[in-house]
N, C-alpha and C positions, 0 to 999 in steps of 0.2 A: 451776121457779123460778129461772130463769137470771138470773145477777147482772149480766152485761154483754152485749156483742155476741157473737153466735154465732161459733164458730170454724168454719173451713172443714170440719173433720171433723164437727162437729155438723150442719152443713148437709147434708154428704153422707149422714149417717145419716137425716136427715129426708127427703131425696129418695128414699133406698132404701126407707124405710117406706111412703112414699106409692106408690111403684112396686109394692111388695109388695101393698098394699091393692088397687091397680088390676089386679093379675094375678089376684085372687080373684073367682071367678064371683059370690060373694055380696055383694061390696062395691059400693056405689053412692056417687056424689057425694063423691069424695075431696077433702079441703081441707087445705092447709098454710098457716098454722097453723090449728088448730081455732078455731071460734067461741068467744068468751069465754062462759063459764057459771059463775055463782057466784063470780066473781072469779078463775077459773082459766082458763088457756089452754094446753091441751096442744099439742104440736107438730103433730099430725095428727088427722084424724077422717075417718070414713066412715059410711055408713048401711048397716045390715043389718036387713032385716025391719022397716023403719020406725023403727028406734031407732038412735042414734048409738053408734059404737064409737070409742075414743080410742086414740092412740099417742103415745109419748114417746121421744125420743132422749137417750141418756146416753153419755158418754165413760167410759173405764175409771176415770179418776180420780174421777169423780162418786160411785162406790161408797164412797169413803172419807168422804163427807160426810153428816152426820146429816140435813142439810136434804133430801138425796135420799130417804132412808128416809121422812121425814114427808111430802114431796111425793107420792111413790108411794102411800103409805097413804091420804092424803087423796083422791087420784084414784080409788082403788078404793072407798072408802066412799061418796063423794059423786057420782062420775060413772059408775062401772062396776060397779054391784052385780049386774047381770044377766050381762054379758059380761066376758071377760078384758080387761085393759089390755094393749096390745101395747108392747113395749119394745125399741127398736132399740139395739144396742150394737156396737162394733167386734168383729170375728171373734175377735181375740186375747184378749179378756177375756169371751168367752161363757161358758166354764166357771166362771171365778170369779164372774161375775155370777149364775149359777144358785145357786152356794153361798151368796153374800151374800143373795140373795132368800130362800133357805130359812132362813138364820139370822135374817132379819128377820121370818119368818113370813108372807112375801108370795108365795112361789113358787106356790101353787096358784091365784092370782088374776092372774098376769102370764104372758103369752105372750112369752117372750124370744127375739128373732131376732137372730142374728149377721150382720152385713153387712161 
């Protein structure tokens, strides 16, 4: 639920996430941004075993925003019930991102990747 134009850092994270998907032997048809589904458009998607897998990029400061928690929870509920949601974050907030996801009760459903 980005409110404005993407920052260069956000764009870097989206590219890194797409590259990560491309590096996985299971990932097919990587797209950035994802196709819109149910009024949502994650930053990235790929296909695994005929189903879509989604990814989102977040900056360190996004974890202080309640909208981030709500967005990630909605993605998990509505888009990623079978597979994890991949979350790309800057390397320097990977640890605090894990802690925040745990506090929000989302850690078991999100695969956080620091880039």
